[in-house]
N, CA, C and O atoms as a GROMACS GRO file, in nm:
protein
  460
    1MET      N    1  -4.099  -1.318  -2.536
    1MET     CA    2  -4.133  -1.322  -2.394
    1MET      C    3  -4.278  -1.283  -2.375
    1MET      O    4  -4.328  -1.191  -2.440
    2TRP      N    5  -4.345  -1.352  -2.285
    2TRP     CA    6  -4.485  -1.324  -2.256
    2TRP      C    7  -4.495  -1.197  -2.174
    2TRP      O    8  -4.431  -1.185  -2.070
    3ILE      N    9  -4.573  -1.104  -2.221
    3ILE     CA   10  -4.590  -0.974  -2.154
    3ILE      C   11  -4.689  -0.985  -2.039
    3ILE      O   12  -4.675  -0.916  -1.938
    4GLY      N   13  -4.788  -1.070  -2.053
    4GLY     CA   14  -4.886  -1.086  -1.947
    4GLY      C   15  -5.019  -1.024  -1.983
    4GLY      O   16  -5.030  -0.955  -2.085
    5PRO      N   17  -5.119  -1.048  -1.902
    5PRO     CA   18  -5.252  -0.996  -1.930
    5PRO      C   19  -5.261  -0.846  -1.906
    5PRO      O   20  -5.175  -0.784  -1.844
    6ASP      N   21  -5.365  -0.792  -1.958
    6ASP     CA   22  -5.397  -0.650  -1.944
    6ASP      C   23  -5.404  -0.612  -1.796
    6ASP      O   24  -5.464  -0.686  -1.717
    7PRO      N   25  -5.345  -0.500  -1.755
    7PRO     CA   26  -5.349  -0.458  -1.615
    7PRO      C   27  -5.491  -0.447  -1.558
    7PRO      O   28  -5.513  -0.476  -1.440
    8GLU      N   29  -5.587  -0.407  -1.640
    8GLU     CA   30  -5.726  -0.399  -1.592
    8GLU      C   31  -5.780  -0.537  -1.558
    8GLU      O   32  -5.854  -0.554  -1.462
    9ARG      N   33  -5.743  -0.635  -1.640
    9ARG     CA   34  -5.787  -0.772  -1.614
    9ARG      C   35  -5.725  -0.824  -1.485
    9ARG      O   36  -5.790  -0.894  -1.407
   10LEU      N   37  -5.598  -0.790  -1.462
   10LEU     CA   38  -5.531  -0.830  -1.338
   10LEU      C   39  -5.598  -0.767  -1.217
   10LEU      O   40  -5.623  -0.834  -1.116
   11THR      N   41  -5.628  -0.639  -1.226
   11THR     CA   42  -5.692  -0.567  -1.116
   11THR      C   43  -5.828  -0.629  -1.083
   11THR      O   44  -5.860  -0.650  -0.966
   12LYS      N   45  -5.905  -0.659  -1.186
   12LYS     CA   46  -6.038  -0.719  -1.165
   12LYS      C   47  -6.024  -0.856  -1.100
   12LYS      O   48  -6.100  -0.890  -1.010
   13ALA      N   49  -5.927  -0.936  -1.146
   13ALA     CA   50  -5.906  -1.069  -1.088
   13ALA      C   51  -5.861  -1.058  -0.943
   13ALA      O   52  -5.908  -1.134  -0.858
   14ALA      N   53  -5.772  -0.965  -0.914
   14ALA     CA   54  -5.722  -0.948  -0.777
   14ALA      C   55  -5.835  -0.906  -0.683
   14ALA      O   56  -5.842  -0.952  -0.569
   15GLU      N   57  -5.923  -0.820  -0.730
   15GLU     CA   58  -6.034  -0.773  -0.646
   15GLU      C   59  -6.128  -0.887  -0.609
   15GLU      O   60  -6.181  -0.889  -0.498
   16GLY      N   61  -6.150  -0.980  -0.701
   16GLY     CA   62  -6.246  -1.088  -0.677
   16GLY      C   63  -6.187  -1.215  -0.618
   16GLY      O   64  -6.260  -1.302  -0.573
   17ALA      N   65  -6.054  -1.226  -0.617
   17ALA     CA   66  -5.989  -1.348  -0.568
   17ALA      C   67  -5.999  -1.361  -0.417
   17ALA      O   68  -5.989  -1.262  -0.344
   18ILE      N   69  -6.019  -1.483  -0.372
   18ILE     CA   70  -6.019  -1.511  -0.229
   18ILE      C   71  -5.929  -1.632  -0.202
   18ILE      O   72  -5.910  -1.718  -0.288
   19TYR      N   73  -5.875  -1.636  -0.082
   19TYR     CA   74  -5.790  -1.747  -0.041
   19TYR      C   75  -5.869  -1.836   0.054
   19TYR      O   76  -5.934  -1.788   0.147
   20MET      N   77  -5.862  -1.964   0.030
   20MET     CA   78  -5.926  -2.063   0.117
   20MET      C   79  -5.822  -2.169   0.150
   20MET      O   80  -5.772  -2.236   0.060
   21ALA      N   81  -5.789  -2.185   0.276
   21ALA     CA   82  -5.695  -2.290   0.315
   21ALA      C   83  -5.756  -2.425   0.279
   21ALA      O   84  -5.874  -2.450   0.305
   22SER      N   85  -5.675  -2.512   0.221
   22SER     CA   86  -5.722  -2.644   0.181
   22SER      C   87  -5.712  -2.742   0.297
   22SER      O   88  -5.609  -2.749   0.364
   23ASP      N   89  -5.818  -2.817   0.320
   23ASP     CA   90  -5.816  -2.922   0.423
   23ASP      C   91  -5.717  -3.032   0.388
   23ASP      O   92  -5.672  -3.108   0.474
   24TYR      N   93  -5.682  -3.040   0.260
   24TYR     CA   94  -5.594  -3.146   0.212
   24TYR      C   95  -5.447  -3.105   0.215
   24TYR      O   96  -5.360  -3.190   0.197
   25LEU      N   97  -5.419  -2.977   0.237
   25LEU     CA   98  -5.281  -2.929   0.237
   25LEU      C   99  -5.241  -2.861   0.367
   25LEU      O  100  -5.124  -2.864   0.404
   26CYS      N  101  -5.335  -2.800   0.436
   26CYS     CA  102  -5.304  -2.722   0.556
   26CYS      C  103  -5.358  -2.789   0.682
   26CYS      O  104  -5.466  -2.848   0.679
   27PRO      N  105  -5.283  -2.781   0.790
   27PRO     CA  106  -5.333  -2.836   0.916
   27PRO      C  107  -5.459  -2.764   0.962
   27PRO      O  108  -5.470  -2.642   0.950
   28GLY      N  109  -5.552  -2.840   1.013
   28GLY     CA  110  -5.675  -2.783   1.066
   28GLY      C  111  -5.654  -2.741   1.211
   28GLY      O  112  -5.541  -2.742   1.259
   29PRO      N  113  -5.762  -2.704   1.280
   29PRO     CA  114  -5.751  -2.660   1.420
   29PRO      C  115  -5.687  -2.765   1.511
   29PRO      O  116  -5.626  -2.731   1.613
   30ASP      N  117  -5.701  -2.893   1.474
   30ASP     CA  118  -5.642  -2.999   1.556
   30ASP      C  119  -5.496  -3.026   1.520
   30ASP      O  120  -5.431  -3.112   1.580
   31GLY      N  121  -5.444  -2.951   1.420
   31GLY     CA  122  -5.304  -2.965   1.380
   31GLY      C  123  -5.280  -3.075   1.278
   31GLY      O  124  -5.165  -3.098   1.239
   32ARG      N  125  -5.384  -3.144   1.236
   32ARG     CA  126  -5.368  -3.254   1.141
   32ARG      C  127  -5.415  -3.214   1.002
   32ARG      O  128  -5.501  -3.127   0.986
   33ILE      N  129  -5.356  -3.278   0.901
   33ILE     CA  130  -5.396  -3.259   0.762
   33ILE      C  131  -5.492  -3.371   0.726
   33ILE      O  132  -5.467  -3.487   0.757
   34LYS      N  133  -5.603  -3.335   0.662
   34LYS     CA  134  -5.708  -3.432   0.628
   34LYS      C  135  -5.650  -3.546   0.544
   34LYS      O  136  -5.669  -3.663   0.576
   35ALA      N  137  -5.580  -3.513   0.439
   35ALA     CA  138  -5.514  -3.609   0.351
   35ALA      C  139  -5.422  -3.530   0.262
   35ALA      O  140  -5.449  -3.413   0.233
   36ARG      N  141  -5.315  -3.590   0.217
   36ARG     CA  142  -5.223  -3.517   0.132
   36ARG      C  143  -5.229  -3.574  -0.008
   36ARG      O  144  -5.209  -3.694  -0.028
   37VAL      N  145  -5.256  -3.488  -0.105
   37VAL     CA  146  -5.264  -3.527  -0.244
   37VAL      C  147  -5.129  -3.500  -0.308
   37VAL      O  148  -5.084  -3.386  -0.309
   38LYS      N  149  -5.064  -3.601  -0.361
   38LYS     CA  150  -4.935  -3.583  -0.427
   38LYS      C  151  -4.959  -3.513  -0.559
   38LYS      O  152  -5.066  -3.534  -0.616
   39PRO      N  153  -4.868  -3.431  -0.614
   39PRO     CA  154  -4.737  -3.398  -0.562
   39PRO      C  155  -4.739  -3.275  -0.471
   39PRO      O  156  -4.633  -3.222  -0.437
   40ALA      N  157  -4.854  -3.231  -0.432
   40ALA     CA  158  -4.863  -3.110  -0.349
   40ALA      C  159  -4.790  -3.130  -0.217
   40ALA      O  160  -4.786  -3.240  -0.161
   41THR      N  161  -4.732  -3.023  -0.170
   41THR     CA  162  -4.662  -3.028  -0.042
   41THR      C  163  -4.750  -2.968   0.066
   41THR      O  164  -4.834  -2.883   0.037
   42PRO      N  165  -4.732  -3.011   0.189
   42PRO     CA  166  -4.817  -2.955   0.294
   42PRO      C  167  -4.784  -2.808   0.319
   42PRO      O  168  -4.668  -2.767   0.313
   43CYS      N  169  -4.884  -2.732   0.346
   43CYS     CA  170  -4.868  -2.591   0.377
   43CYS      C  171  -4.812  -2.577   0.518
   43CYS      O  172  -4.864  -2.642   0.610
   44PRO      N  173  -4.709  -2.496   0.538
   44PRO     CA  174  -4.656  -2.481   0.674
   44PRO      C  175  -4.749  -2.403   0.767
   44PRO      O  176  -4.728  -2.400   0.888
   45ARG      N  177  -4.849  -2.340   0.711
   45ARG     CA  178  -4.952  -2.266   0.785
   45ARG      C  179  -4.894  -2.158   0.876
   45ARG      O  180  -4.940  -2.138   0.988
   46LYS      N  181  -4.792  -2.090   0.825
   46LYS     CA  182  -4.734  -1.982   0.903
   46LYS      C  183  -4.806  -1.850   0.875
   46LYS      O  184  -4.774  -1.748   0.938
   47TRP      N  185  -4.900  -1.850   0.783
   47TRP     CA  186  -4.975  -1.730   0.747
   47TRP      C  187  -5.119  -1.742   0.794
   47TRP      O  188  -5.174  -1.852   0.802
   48THR      N  189  -5.178  -1.628   0.824
   48THR     CA  190  -5.322  -1.626   0.849
   48THR      C  191  -5.391  -1.622   0.714
   48THR      O  192  -5.328  -1.594   0.612
   49ASN      N  193  -5.520  -1.651   0.714
   49ASN     CA  194  -5.596  -1.642   0.588
   49ASN      C  195  -5.591  -1.499   0.532
   49ASN      O  196  -5.583  -1.480   0.411
   50LYS      N  197  -5.596  -1.400   0.621
   50LYS     CA  198  -5.592  -1.260   0.579
   50LYS      C  199  -5.459  -1.228   0.511
   50LYS      O  200  -5.457  -1.163   0.407
   51GLU      N  201  -5.348  -1.274   0.569
   51GLU     CA  202  -5.216  -1.251   0.509
   51GLU      C  203  -5.203  -1.322   0.375
   51GLU      O  204  -5.148  -1.267   0.279
   52ALA      N  205  -5.254  -1.445   0.368
   52ALA     CA  206  -5.248  -1.521   0.243
   52ALA      C  207  -5.330  -1.453   0.134
   52ALA      O  208  -5.287  -1.447   0.018
   53LYS      N  209  -5.447  -1.401   0.170
   53LYS     CA  210  -5.531  -1.331   0.073
   53LYS      C  211  -5.461  -1.206   0.021
   53LYS      O  212  -5.465  -1.177  -0.099
   54ALA      N  213  -5.397  -1.131   0.110
   54ALA     CA  214  -5.325  -1.010   0.069
   54ALA      C  215  -5.208  -1.045  -0.024
   54ALA      O  216  -5.185  -0.975  -0.123
   55ALA      N  217  -5.136  -1.152   0.006
   55ALA     CA  218  -5.024  -1.195  -0.079
   55ALA      C  219  -5.076  -1.238  -0.216
   55ALA      O  220  -5.016  -1.207  -0.318
   56LEU      N  221  -5.188  -1.310  -0.218
   56LEU     CA  222  -5.249  -1.354  -0.343
   56LEU      C  223  -5.286  -1.234  -0.430
   56LEU      O  224  -5.257  -1.232  -0.550
   57LYS      N  225  -5.347  -1.135  -0.371
   57LYS     CA  226  -5.388  -1.015  -0.446
   57LYS      C  227  -5.266  -0.938  -0.498
   57LYS      O  228  -5.267  -0.889  -0.611
   58ARG      N  229  -5.160  -0.927  -0.416
   58ARG     CA  230  -5.036  -0.860  -0.462
   58ARG      C  231  -4.975  -0.933  -0.580
   58ARG      O  232  -4.932  -0.870  -0.676
   59ALA      N  233  -4.971  -1.066  -0.574
   59ALA     CA  234  -4.912  -1.144  -0.682
   59ALA      C  235  -4.992  -1.130  -0.811
   59ALA      O  236  -4.934  -1.119  -0.919
   60ILE      N  237  -5.124  -1.132  -0.801
   60ILE     CA  238  -5.207  -1.115  -0.920
   60ILE      C  239  -5.184  -0.977  -0.979
   60ILE      O  240  -5.161  -0.964  -1.100
   61ASN      N  241  -5.190  -0.874  -0.898
   61ASN     CA  242  -5.169  -0.738  -0.947
   61ASN      C  243  -5.031  -0.720  -1.011
   61ASN      O  244  -5.015  -0.643  -1.105
   62ALA      N  245  -4.930  -0.793  -0.959
   62ALA     CA  246  -4.794  -0.784  -1.014
   62ALA      C  247  -4.779  -0.865  -1.142
   62ALA      O  248  -4.678  -0.852  -1.212
   63GLY      N  249  -4.878  -0.947  -1.175
   63GLY     CA  250  -4.873  -1.024  -1.299
   63GLY      C  251  -4.804  -1.158  -1.287
   63GLY      O  252  -4.767  -1.218  -1.388
   64TYR      N  253  -4.786  -1.208  -1.165
   64TYR     CA  254  -4.725  -1.340  -1.146
   64TYR      C  255  -4.833  -1.448  -1.159
   64TYR      O  256  -4.866  -1.518  -1.064
   65VAL      N  257  -4.884  -1.457  -1.280
   65VAL     CA  258  -4.996  -1.547  -1.309
   65VAL      C  259  -4.965  -1.632  -1.431
   65VAL      O  260  -4.877  -1.600  -1.511
   66SER      N  261  -5.039  -1.741  -1.443
   66SER     CA  262  -5.022  -1.831  -1.558
   66SER      C  263  -5.087  -1.772  -1.682
   66SER      O  264  -5.171  -1.682  -1.674
   67LYS      N  265  -5.047  -1.824  -1.796
   67LYS     CA  266  -5.110  -1.784  -1.922
   67LYS      C  267  -5.252  -1.838  -1.928
   67LYS      O  268  -5.339  -1.780  -1.994
   68THR      N  269  -5.277  -1.950  -1.861
   68THR     CA  270  -5.408  -2.014  -1.862
   68THR      C  271  -5.500  -1.946  -1.760
   68THR      O  272  -5.465  -1.930  -1.643
   69TRP      N  273  -5.616  -1.908  -1.808
   69TRP     CA  274  -5.716  -1.846  -1.722
   69TRP      C  275  -5.844  -1.929  -1.729
   69TRP      O  276  -5.872  -1.992  -1.831
   70VAL      N  277  -5.920  -1.928  -1.622
   70VAL     CA  278  -6.052  -1.991  -1.619
   70VAL      C  279  -6.150  -1.877  -1.596
   70VAL      O  280  -6.163  -1.826  -1.485
   71GLY      N  281  -6.218  -1.839  -1.702
   71GLY     CA  282  -6.306  -1.722  -1.693
   71GLY      C  283  -6.224  -1.598  -1.666
   71GLY      O  284  -6.134  -1.564  -1.743
   72ASP      N  285  -6.254  -1.529  -1.557
   72ASP     CA  286  -6.188  -1.403  -1.523
   72ASP      C  287  -6.068  -1.419  -1.430
   72ASP      O  288  -6.013  -1.320  -1.382
   73TYR      N  289  -6.025  -1.544  -1.405
   73TYR     CA  290  -5.919  -1.567  -1.307
   73TYR      C  291  -5.807  -1.654  -1.363
   73TYR      O  292  -5.832  -1.748  -1.438
   74PRO      N  293  -5.683  -1.622  -1.325
   74PRO     CA  294  -5.572  -1.707  -1.369
   74PRO      C  295  -5.583  -1.844  -1.302
   74PRO      O  296  -5.628  -1.854  -1.188
   75ARG      N  297  -5.541  -1.947  -1.371
   75ARG     CA  298  -5.545  -2.082  -1.312
   75ARG      C  299  -5.442  -2.094  -1.200
   75ARG      O  300  -5.469  -2.155  -1.096
   76TYR      N  301  -5.322  -2.034  -1.222
   76TYR     CA  302  -5.214  -2.039  -1.123
   76TYR      C  303  -5.161  -1.899  -1.094
   76TYR      O  304  -5.160  -1.812  -1.181
   77VAL      N  305  -5.117  -1.879  -0.971
   77VAL     CA  306  -5.055  -1.754  -0.928
   77VAL      C  307  -4.934  -1.793  -0.843
   77VAL      O  308  -4.940  -1.888  -0.766
   78TRP      N  309  -4.823  -1.717  -0.858
   78TRP     CA  310  -4.702  -1.745  -0.780
   78TRP      C  311  -4.665  -1.624  -0.696
   78TRP      O  312  -4.682  -1.510  -0.737
   79TYR      N  313  -4.614  -1.652  -0.576
   79TYR     CA  314  -4.574  -1.548  -0.482
   79TYR      C  315  -4.447  -1.593  -0.411
   79TYR      O  316  -4.434  -1.709  -0.372
   80ARG      N  317  -4.354  -1.500  -0.393
   80ARG     CA  318  -4.233  -1.528  -0.316
   80ARG      C  319  -4.232  -1.439  -0.193
   80ARG      O  320  -4.242  -1.317  -0.205
   81ASP      N  321  -4.222  -1.500  -0.075
   81ASP     CA  322  -4.224  -1.422   0.049
   81ASP      C  323  -4.085  -1.369   0.084
   81ASP      O  324  -3.989  -1.396   0.012
   82VAL      N  325  -4.075  -1.296   0.193
   82VAL     CA  326  -3.948  -1.233   0.232
   82VAL      C  327  -3.841  -1.337   0.266
   82VAL      O  328  -3.722  -1.306   0.260
   83GLU      N  329  -3.882  -1.457   0.301
   83GLU     CA  330  -3.786  -1.565   0.328
   83GLU      C  331  -3.747  -1.639   0.201
   83GLU      O  332  -3.673  -1.738   0.204
   84GLU      N  333  -3.799  -1.590   0.086
   84GLU     CA  334  -3.775  -1.645  -0.048
   84GLU      C  335  -3.839  -1.781  -0.069
   84GLU      O  336  -3.798  -1.856  -0.158
   85THR      N  337  -3.939  -1.814   0.011
   85THR     CA  338  -4.020  -1.932  -0.015
   85THR      C  339  -4.118  -1.896  -0.126
   85THR      O  340  -4.182  -1.791  -0.121
   86ILE      N  341  -4.129  -1.983  -0.224
   86ILE     CA  342  -4.220  -1.959  -0.335
   86ILE      C  343  -4.346  -2.042  -0.314
   86ILE      O  344  -4.340  -2.162  -0.285
   87TYR      N  345  -4.460  -1.976  -0.330
   87TYR     CA  346  -4.589  -2.042  -0.318
   87TYR      C  347  -4.659  -2.042  -0.452
   87TYR      O  348  -4.652  -1.945  -0.528
   88GLU      N  349  -4.725  -2.152  -0.481
   88GLU     CA  350  -4.808  -2.162  -0.600
   88GLU      C  351  -4.952  -2.170  -0.552
   88GLU      O  352  -4.988  -2.257  -0.472
   89ALA      N  353  -5.034  -2.079  -0.601
   89ALA     CA  354  -5.177  -2.081  -0.568
   89ALA      C  355  -5.251  -2.131  -0.691
   89ALA      O  356  -5.218  -2.094  -0.803
   90VAL      N  357  -5.348  -2.213  -0.669
   90VAL     CA  358  -5.428  -2.267  -0.779
   90VAL      C  359  -5.574  -2.237  -0.753
   90VAL      O  360  -5.625  -2.254  -0.642
   91GLY      N  361  -5.642  -2.192  -0.859
   91GLY     CA  362  -5.785  -2.166  -0.849
   91GLY      C  363  -5.863  -2.295  -0.862
   91GLY      O  364  -5.826  -2.384  -0.938
   92GLU      N  365  -5.971  -2.305  -0.788
   92GLU     CA  366  -6.056  -2.423  -0.794
   92GLU      C  367  -6.125  -2.430  -0.930
   92GLU      O  368  -6.162  -2.326  -0.986
   93CYS      N  369  -6.142  -2.549  -0.982
   93CYS     CA  370  -6.201  -2.565  -1.115
   93CYS      C  371  -6.343  -2.510  -1.125
   93CYS      O  372  -6.376  -2.438  -1.219
   94LYS      N  373  -6.427  -2.543  -1.028
   94LYS     CA  374  -6.567  -2.499  -1.033
   94LYS      C  375  -6.587  -2.357  -0.981
   94LYS      O  376  -6.685  -2.292  -1.015
   95THR      N  377  -6.495  -2.311  -0.899
   95THR     CA  378  -6.503  -2.176  -0.843
   95THR      C  379  -6.364  -2.112  -0.858
   95THR      O  380  -6.289  -2.102  -0.761
   96PRO      N  381  -6.330  -2.068  -0.982
   96PRO     CA  382  -6.193  -2.023  -1.011
   96PRO      C  383  -6.146  -1.900  -0.935
   96PRO      O  384  -6.027  -1.868  -0.938
   97HIS      N  385  -6.236  -1.830  -0.865
   97HIS     CA  386  -6.195  -1.714  -0.786
   97HIS      C  387  -6.144  -1.755  -0.648
   97HIS      O  388  -6.088  -1.674  -0.575
   98ARG      N  389  -6.164  -1.883  -0.611
   98ARG     CA  390  -6.118  -1.936  -0.482
   98ARG      C  391  -5.986  -2.008  -0.501
   98ARG      O  392  -5.977  -2.103  -0.579
   99PHE      N  393  -5.883  -1.963  -0.430
   99PHE     CA  394  -5.749  -2.019  -0.444
   99PHE      C  395  -5.703  -2.084  -0.315
   99PHE      O  396  -5.740  -2.042  -0.205
  100HIS      N  397  -5.622  -2.188  -0.329
  100HIS     CA  398  -5.546  -2.240  -0.217
  100HIS      C  399  -5.400  -2.247  -0.264
  100HIS      O  400  -5.375  -2.251  -0.385
  101ALA      N  401  -5.307  -2.248  -0.171
  101ALA     CA  402  -5.165  -2.238  -0.209
  101ALA      C  403  -5.078  -2.334  -0.128
  101ALA      O  404  -5.117  -2.383  -0.022
  102TYR      N  405  -4.962  -2.358  -0.181
  102TYR     CA  406  -4.865  -2.448  -0.119
  102TYR      C  407  -4.726  -2.408  -0.165
  102TYR      O  408  -4.712  -2.348  -0.271
  103PRO      N  409  -4.622  -2.438  -0.088
  103PRO     CA  410  -4.485  -2.404  -0.128
  103PRO      C  411  -4.438  -2.494  -0.242
  103PRO      O  412  -4.474  -2.612  -0.248
  104VAL      N  413  -4.358  -2.437  -0.332
  104VAL     CA  414  -4.302  -2.512  -0.445
  104VAL      C  415  -4.157  -2.473  -0.466
  104VAL      O  416  -4.110  -2.371  -0.415
  105GLU      N  417  -4.088  -2.554  -0.542
  105GLU     CA  418  -3.950  -2.523  -0.583
  105GLU      C  419  -3.955  -2.416  -0.693
  105GLU      O  420  -4.054  -2.405  -0.765
  106ALA      N  421  -3.847  -2.339  -0.706
  106ALA     CA  422  -3.839  -2.232  -0.806
  106ALA      C  423  -3.859  -2.286  -0.947
  106ALA      O  424  -3.909  -2.215  -1.034
  107SER      N  425  -3.821  -2.410  -0.971
  107SER     CA  426  -3.835  -2.468  -1.105
  107SER      C  427  -3.981  -2.480  -1.149
  107SER      O  428  -4.007  -2.498  -1.268
  108ARG      N  429  -4.076  -2.471  -1.057
  108ARG     CA  430  -4.218  -2.478  -1.091
  108ARG      C  431  -4.273  -2.347  -1.146
  108ARG      O  432  -4.380  -2.344  -1.205
  109VAL      N  433  -4.199  -2.238  -1.127
  109VAL     CA  434  -4.242  -2.107  -1.174
  109VAL      C  435  -4.198  -2.090  -1.320
  109VAL      O  436  -4.081  -2.115  -1.351
  110PRO      N  437  -4.287  -2.048  -1.410
  110PRO     CA  438  -4.246  -2.028  -1.550
  110PRO      C  439  -4.127  -1.933  -1.559
  110PRO      O  440  -4.119  -1.835  -1.485
  111LYS      N  441  -4.035  -1.963  -1.650
  111LYS     CA  442  -3.913  -1.884  -1.665
  111LYS      C  443  -3.942  -1.735  -1.686
  111LYS      O  444  -3.868  -1.650  -1.636
  112ALA      N  445  -4.047  -1.702  -1.759
  112ALA     CA  446  -4.081  -1.563  -1.786
  112ALA      C  447  -4.118  -1.487  -1.659
  112ALA      O  448  -4.113  -1.364  -1.656
  113LEU      N  449  -4.155  -1.560  -1.552
  113LEU     CA  450  -4.198  -1.496  -1.428
  113LEU      C  451  -4.094  -1.506  -1.317
  113LEU      O  452  -4.112  -1.447  -1.211
  114GLN      N  453  -3.986  -1.578  -1.340
  114GLN     CA  454  -3.889  -1.599  -1.231
  114GLN      C  455  -3.823  -1.469  -1.190
  114GLN      O  456  -3.792  -1.382  -1.272
  115TRP      N  457  -3.803  -1.458  -1.061
  115TRP     CA  458  -3.744  -1.340  -1.000
  115TRP      C  459  -3.596  -1.338  -1.023
  115TRP      O  460  -3.528  -1.245  -0.979
   0.00000   0.00000   0.00000
């Protein structure tokens, strides 16, 4: 079983991570989505950016991250909210500290990380 990255590495990644709502997944101020890229699902946008950033940081600190990292940041991070919706956050390729997220099925979460 994968134990996960060093806690210090997780803390450093959580401190530097930011959440950016994607124009391609989340409704903008006009309520419309710019375009939807498959297989991503549209974000229900029930969270503020501040709430999403806090959830992202909690998930990183808890170690719900992929084995693959880009520099100092995990490529993927998973979070399950109180309604048991699971979100997958992905870091941008050129700016891996910037994440956007979308809801996914539980089967998308690695078995070692499943709740």
